[in-house]
C-alpha positions in Angstrom: 10.9 -13.9 14.2 9.2 -13.7 17.5 6.4 -11.1 17.6 7.4 -7.8 19.1 11.2 -8.5 18.8 13.2 -6.8 16.0 16.3 -8.4 14.8 19.3 -6.0 14.4 19.2 -6.3 10.6 15.5 -5.4 10.5 16.1 -2.1 12.3 19.2 -1.3 10.3 18.1 -2.3 6.9 16.4 -0.1 4.3 13.0 -0.9 2.9 11.2 0.2 -0.2 7.4 0.8 0.1 5.7 -0.2 -3.1 2.3 0.6 -4.4 0.7 -2.2 -6.4 -2.8 -3.2 -7.7 -4.0 -6.6 -6.4 -6.6 -6.8 -9.2 -4.5 -5.9 -12.2 -1.0 -6.8 -10.9 0.0 -3.3 -12.1 2.9 -1.7 -10.2 2.5 1.9 -9.0 6.3 1.9 -8.2 8.2 2.8 -5.2 6.6 5.5 -3.1 9.3 5.8 -0.4 12.6 4.3 0.9 12.9 4.2 4.7 15.2 2.7 7.3 13.9 -0.1 9.5 11.0 -2.5 9.2 9.1 -0.8 12.0 9.3 2.5 10.1 8.2 0.8 6.9 5.2 -0.7 8.7 4.2 2.7 10.1 4.6 4.4 6.7 2.4 1.7 5.1 -0.3 2.4 7.7 0.0 6.1 7.0 -0.4 5.5 3.2 -3.4 3.3 3.9 -5.1 5.8 6.2 -4.7 8.6 3.6 -6.0 6.4 0.7 -9.4 7.2 -0.7 -12.0 4.5 -0.6 -12.3 4.4 -4.4 -8.5 3.9 -4.7 -8.7 1.0 -2.3 -11.8 -0.5 -4.1 -9.8 -0.3 -7.4 -7.3 -2.7 -5.7 -4.4 -0.4 -4.8 -2.3 -1.6 -1.8 1.1 -1.1 -0.3 3.8 -3.5 0.7 7.5 -3.3 1.7 10.6 -5.2 0.8 14.2 -5.1 2.0 16.5 -3.1 -0.3 20.1 -2.0 -0.7 18.9 1.5 -1.6 19.6 4.4 0.9 16.7 5.8 2.9 15.4 8.9 1.2 16.3 7.8 -2.3 14.0 9.6 -4.9 11.0 7.3 -5.5 11.3 7.6 -9.3 15.0 6.6 -9.2 14.2 3.8 -6.7 11.5 2.5 -9.0 14.0 2.4 -11.9 16.7 0.7 -9.9 14.3 -1.8 -8.5 13.0 -2.7 -11.9 16.5 -3.1 -13.3 17.3 -5.4 -10.4 14.2 -7.5 -11.0 15.0 -7.9 -14.7 18.6 -9.0 -13.9 17.3 -11.6 -11.4 14.7 -12.8 -13.9 17.3 -13.1 -16.6 19.6 -15.1 -14.3 16.8 -17.4 -13.2 16.0 -18.1 -16.9 19.7 -18.9 -17.6 19.6 -21.6 -14.9 16.4 -23.4 -16.1 16.8 -26.4 -18.2 14.8 -26.8 -21.3 12.0 -29.4 -21.2 12.8 -32.4 -23.2 10.1 -33.8 -25.5 
C-alpha cells in the first residue's frame, strides 16, 4: 500500500483492536471493533494516550487486525469469537502438517 492512500477494502472493513502484553504474551482481549483501518489507527492512538506509564512499562500494547465482526460488537463477545476462530485455524493447520519421520 502506498503511504497515505487507503484501499477501498481498508476503509470498508472491520477491525478488532486487541490489548496484549509484549513481555508475557498474555492477551487482554478485544477492546473495540471499529470500521476502517484509519479509525482503528486513531483508536489505538487514543488507547495509548490514555494508558498509564506503569501499564505501558508492564508491557501492555494495542494492535489491530481485520475481522468479519460488525463494528460495535461487544468486546467480551468479540474476544470469545476471535479466540474460537484462532482455535479452529490452529486445528486446521495441525491437520495439514505431516509427521516427522525418524
